[in-house]
Phi, psi and omega in degrees: 000327183297321179295328178293319179296318179297321180296319180296318180295321179293323181291333182276357180254131180281331179225155177244152177286133178293144175288146184293338181268004177283141185295327183264013182292139177262121179287144176295148182297144180292150177268120180234164179275067181276152177291138179276122181295150179286115182272005181292148176292162183305323183285358176265001177294159180306133181261146190259145180243161171253154169074193182259129178285123182268326179159161179287157180253291184143257178277178180299129182279130182252334179211149176223143171213143179228135176257013180093337178252321183227142173256128176246147175207159175247154179238162185299335178288348185100354180290137172252123184233166177212158172209164177298148182298337178276355180103173179135205182284142176271146178227127176283128182247346180195165174224117182288152179268042181163195180276131181280126181258330181205151178233139174217135178274134178228091182063238179271002181255157167242125181249147184211147175261147188233135177231184181294320174210171188286357176257005181294145183274349173211157182266165175245357174196158172241134179232153177228147179225130177248273182264046175094348180261126181267128180241131174277119183277316182203153174232152180146199179271095188252115184272330183197155175207162176209172182209150172230195183290346185248330190206168171250134181243145177210156177257114180262119182249128178258105183293332184298320182237010177055044175248158184229152181213130175261124183237163175216153173221123176297145180272059174235145183304131176081002181291142180261148176299148180234142177276125177267318183199145176233150179206137175276061182198172178270114173266152184232113170066142175229159174205145182242143170244208184295326188234343190228161168252121178262145180208149175280131184209131179059237182252025181201196178242136181233172177213162179213146178303148181301329180288349179098179180165177183259358180229161175236148182259127178289136176255314179223131178240093176202174182284087182215153179262352178061047183280134168055065184285147177225160177235143174208116182062231181267014187240151169249134179247149175206157178254147180202103173050060173085007179225136169259125180250167169213155176212149178287139178294147175300140182281337180228177177266015177300131186302324186269358188289341184277348187284339186252017181287144179280126178252132181232146170284131176269312182198145171264115186275342181086347178224175175298125189273075176267312184265098175212160179225157185234135173217125185064233178252018183244144178251135179246135183214157181282145180272078180293328180297323179271028177060034174072023184286334185204190180238139176243164176214159178204149180238159179304124180081359182251183180258159177284136179221149175293137181250316175228121172226115180224179183280345178261142177294145181252137173217135180071128181224156173209158178237150169216193186293340186260359178141205182250128176260135178217163179249142167228192188290347181257341180154208180259143178224157176234137175238135176294169182289358172286339179084178181202108178240109180278138180291154178293000000 
């Protein structure tokens, strides 16, 4: 019976193992403690960052602002958070009742406009938060807003009759809103400096004293929409269809002083220049053409150069005295004004 069992087992095998004493036998490879190669795909290799990591955020960051002491930001969830400008733990200080469209620091408060979603072209309310309590300042059709140490300013647009009104409300208990300026036209965007409210109007940028008045002073008269205005030193910067411009502020309140101001291109961004920041004479903007991979900068009379290029996509930027703060998928980072361009 034993020979029958061996025959059956041999018939069931398609190949036989060579005997070790056969001259052409191949020995099995020896087992050694060899290093196991990394089977991860190339895109799983360690990814490189620029700058100093300040701390994790949480949800997707939609807006950032820094006053040099504290960094504030909003997240897609509606959370408003802050951390020290040097980095550290994040603390949620408020939760917006919608998507945050803009952030402005007002003393110890952070004020923000809220819309239906973060791509909305106008807000439906402005809220401020100080010591954890969120207060609704105004509701309505709000096209733009800004704030200083004394008051909150906003541009109220009435779509029904295409009229515009700039209002302000002092941040004191019981204060009533005040009309700064009215116009039977579409005004675009506002920004405040020490003494004036600037606004886009017609084919240029105009301004009016914060206390209000019946006339407006032209600052720049050219075919521009005055989008997303910024101030640095004696200059006002604005974006308009892929170009960041600047012009010197009028030295006086003379009505005609704004017509002869020199306007210069600072940088051509290649896209609509909504997200940009200014430090010194240089403008920093996100590289939307490159799918948000980095930050570029350009100065008046200079060329555009990469400022931050890393392996993680960059979204949202702000500047303070110590450099440029930006968000990526891991949190907030800061880069000095020397920049950081990682090689490919």
